[in-house]
C-alpha positions in Angstrom: 1.2 37.6 -52.6 -1.4 38.2 -55.3 -1.3 35.1 -57.8 -1.5 38.0 -60.6 0.4 40.4 -59.0 3.3 37.5 -58.8 3.6 36.6 -62.1 2.8 40.6 -63.5 6.8 40.1 -61.2 8.6 37.6 -63.0 7.2 38.9 -66.2 9.0 41.5 -65.2 12.2 40.4 -64.3 12.6 38.1 -67.2 12.6 41.7 -69.0 14.8 42.6 -67.0 19.4 43.2 -68.4 21.0 40.4 -66.4 24.6 41.3 -67.3 26.6 45.2 -66.9 26.3 44.9 -71.7 22.8 43.9 -71.2 22.0 47.1 -69.5 23.9 50.2 -71.8 22.2 49.3 -74.2 19.2 49.0 -73.3 19.5 52.6 -71.3 21.0 53.4 -74.6 17.9 52.5 -76.7 15.8 54.6 -74.3 13.8 57.0 -76.6 12.0 59.9 -74.3 11.3 63.4 -75.3 12.5 66.1 -72.9 10.1 67.8 -70.7 11.5 71.9 -69.8 11.3 72.0 -66.5 13.4 74.9 -66.2 16.7 74.8 -67.4 16.3 71.2 -67.9 15.0 67.2 -67.3 15.7 64.8 -65.9 15.4 61.3 -66.7 13.8 60.6 -62.8 11.9 63.3 -62.8 10.0 62.3 -66.1 9.9 59.4 -64.7 8.3 59.8 -61.2 6.0 62.5 -63.0 4.4 61.2 -66.0 0.6 61.7 -65.3 0.4 64.6 -63.5 -2.7 66.5 -64.6 -2.8 70.0 -63.4 -6.4 71.3 -62.5 -6.2 74.9 -61.6 -4.1 77.4 -61.6 -4.4 80.0 -59.2 -1.3 82.4 -57.8 0.4 80.4 -55.2 -2.1 77.1 -56.0 -2.1 74.5 -58.2 -4.1 71.7 -58.2 -3.2 68.7 -59.9 -4.6 64.7 -60.5 -2.1 61.6 -60.4 -3.2 57.6 -60.7 -1.3 56.0 -58.7 1.1 53.6 -61.4 2.8 50.3 -61.4 6.0 51.2 -61.1 6.3 53.7 -58.7 4.3 51.1 -56.3 6.5 48.8 -53.4 6.4 45.2 -53.2 3.1 44.8 -52.0 1.4 47.4 -54.5 1.5 50.2 -52.1 2.1 54.4 -53.2 6.0 53.7 -52.2 7.5 56.4 -50.2 10.6 57.4 -51.4 7.6 58.1 -54.6 5.5 59.9 -52.3 8.5 62.3 -51.5 10.2 61.9 -55.1 6.7 63.9 -56.4 7.0 66.1 -53.5 9.4 67.7 -54.5 8.7 68.2 -58.3 5.6 69.9 -57.5 6.6 72.1 -54.7 7.7 73.9 -56.8 4.7 74.8 -58.7 2.8 77.6 -57.2 6.4 79.4 -56.9 7.6 78.9 -60.1 7.7 81.8 -62.9 9.2 81.5 -66.5 12.5 82.7 -67.3 13.7 83.5 -63.6 16.2 81.0 -61.7 15.3 78.0 -59.8 14.5 77.2 -56.4 16.8 75.5 -54.5 15.2 73.0 -51.8 16.4 74.1 -48.6 14.6 71.5 -46.2 11.6 68.8 -46.9 9.2 67.1 -44.3 7.1 64.6 -45.2 3.6 62.9 -42.8 2.7 59.8 -44.3 -0.1 59.2 -43.3 -2.1 56.3 -45.0 -1.5 54.1 -48.7 -2.4 54.7 -51.4 -2.2 52.0 -53.9 -1.8 51.0 -57.7 -4.5 53.0 -60.0 -6.3 54.9 -56.5 -6.5 58.4 -58.2 -4.4 61.1 -55.7 -5.8 64.8 -55.5 -2.5 67.0 -55.4 -2.6 70.3 -53.6 0.5 72.7 -54.2 0.1 76.2 -52.0 1.9 78.8 -51.2 2.3 79.6 -47.5 4.6 82.7 -47.6 7.4 84.2 -48.9 9.5 86.4 -46.3 12.7 87.9 -49.1 13.7 85.4 -50.9 12.6 82.8 -48.2 9.0 80.7 -49.5 7.0 78.1 -47.3 4.9 75.1 -49.5 2.5 73.1 -48.3 1.9 70.0 -50.7 -1.4 67.7 -50.0 -1.8 63.6 -51.3 -5.3 63.2 -50.6 -6.9 59.4 -52.2 -10.2 60.8 -54.4 -12.1 58.7 -53.9 -12.4 58.6 -50.0 -10.5 62.3 -49.9 -8.5 60.0 -47.0 -4.8 61.9 -46.3 -2.5 59.6 -47.5 0.3 62.4 -47.6 1.4 65.9 -46.2 4.8 67.5 -47.3 6.2 70.5 -46.1 9.2 72.5 -48.3 11.3 75.1 -47.7 13.1 76.9 -51.1 14.8 79.7 -52.0 15.2 81.3 -54.4 19.0 82.0 -55.9 20.4 84.7 -57.3 21.6 83.4 -60.2 20.7 80.1 -62.8 23.0 76.9 -61.4 24.6 74.7 -63.9 24.3 71.5 -63.2 
């Protein structure tokens, strides 16, 4: 492991609570302004999506930028696969989201991991509506390294527009 990375990891580990009580106290001190996405937002989505910058919006298309933060990397300093999957899930809703309309429900998601992105790499995220049949919609999400043009991951997401707003 890179000595600088090891130093940062050790410093981070020292900051983590070690007991259940310390953990509970740390969570109670969190002060995160809620970001409204549809009717509800979550700490999880806020944690994963903070830093996305929308660059272009057209009907059925949203192009955004995202710099890979250290919090979403694995031990090797690569953008973690789980974080990529979560990001694909979050941004897939953007080209079909309509304020006041019932929430879209994920039906299926598949992701091809083609390359890796490192911490601080800037990515271009394209989320495009492929088509719609009735209340069923297909979305394609592509994460591309802005500097190299290399595709990091490509996800296909199928969604169904529910008739009612779910109460979770």
